[in-house]
Structures are given as structure tokens and as C-alpha cells.
N, C-alpha and C positions, 0 to 999 in steps of 0.2 A: 647624297653625292659627296665624293671625296675629291679634293683638289690638291694636286701635287704641283707646287710652284718651284720654278727654277729661275734664278736671276744669274746673269753672266755678262761679261764683257767679251770682246773678240780679240784674238791675237792680232788680227789685221783688219782694221775697220773698213778698209777699201773693199773687203770681200763680204760686205753685209748682205747683199742680195743672194749671193751664193750660199751663205749660212742659212738664210730663210728658206731657200729651196731645199737644202739638205734636211732641215727640221721638218718641213712639209712631207718630204719623201719618207723619212724615218718614222715619224709619228703617224703619218697616214697609213703606213704599212702595219703598225701596231693596231691601229683602229680597224683596218680591214680584217685583221686576224681576230678581232673581238676582245683584245686585251684592254683597250681604253675606249671611252665613250666619245670624247672629243678633245680638241686642244686648240690653243690660240698662241700666237706669237705677237708680242707688242714691244715697242721700243720707247725708251724714255724720250719725252718731248721737251725741248729747250733746256735740257739738263735738269729738269724739275723732278727730283726725287733724292732721297739720301744717296750719296755717292757710293756707299758701300753695297747698295743693292745691285749695281751694275746697269749697263745700258739696255740689255734685253731682258724681257720677262716672258717665260713660257709657262702656260697653265695647262695642265693635263687633268681631265676629268675622268674619274673611274667610279663605277657603280659601288664597288666595295673593295676592301683591302685585299681580298683574295685575288681579284683581278689585277691589282697592282703588283702583288707578289708573283703572279703568273708572268707578268710583263718583265719584272726584274729577273726572274729565273731564265727567261728566254734570252734577254740581253746579256746576262752574265755568262752564258754559254760561249759567247764570242765566236760564233760560227755562222756560216751561211749568209743568207740575204740580210738578216738583221744586223750582223756585224758589218757587212758592206755598207749598209745605210747609216749605222750608228757612228762609224769611224769618222766621217767628215764633220759630224756635229760635235763630237767630243774633242776632236783635234782642233777645232776652231775656237772653242770656248775656254776662257780663263776666268779666274776669280768667281767660280761657281758657288752659289749658295742655294739651299733648298729648304722647303717647308711643306708641311702637310696640314691641310685644313679640312673641315667638314661643314656641311649645312648645319645650321643650328637654329632652333632646337631640332634634333634628329629623332628618328623613331626609337633609338636606344634610350633616350631620356625618358625616365618614367615618373619623375617627380616635378 
């Protein structure tokens, strides 16, 4: 499994629940289309994390990088339902940082 991590803050922290609903709608749509396996949204508790990581942490699980590429291609088109759902998420997030991790050891590891 591959894990695409996104850390961010919000432009307006009073809209935190609205942001979470928007992430659920957007990533839920990508999940229904089969581009991602699952996702989660978490929030820093008691300010306990490196401040540069941001207040929110979104983890997206994909079976392989081909699926992640498919999702990126769909979102990059900036059209239709995906753009309608993506806009409120992207518009609310600031200070975004990303990372890509994998299960380890994975099946590709031969030694």
C-alpha cells in the first residue's frame, strides 16, 4: 500500500468542520471512482506536533502509484464534478506539505 500524506493549515480556522466535510466529499468521490482505497482526516491535538507540519493531516491510501497517477490526472483536468469538489478543499488549505510513503518491507524488496 502507498500512503500520500498531506499536512495543511486552514485560511479560516472557524471553517474547520466545513473543510472536513469538503475533504470527505472530494476524497469520497475519488474513492467511489476507484482511484483511492481509503483516506482519513486528522487534526493536531493540543498543538502537539512540529508546527511546520500544520494543523490538519490527510492520509490517502492507494494500492499502487498507477492509481495515484490516475487520480492526479483526473484532478489536473480541473473540470466537472471533481473540480467542483476539489475547489473548496484547495481553497481552504494553506501551508500545504506532502509526502509519499509505502508499506515496508514491500513486495518489491528482493533482498
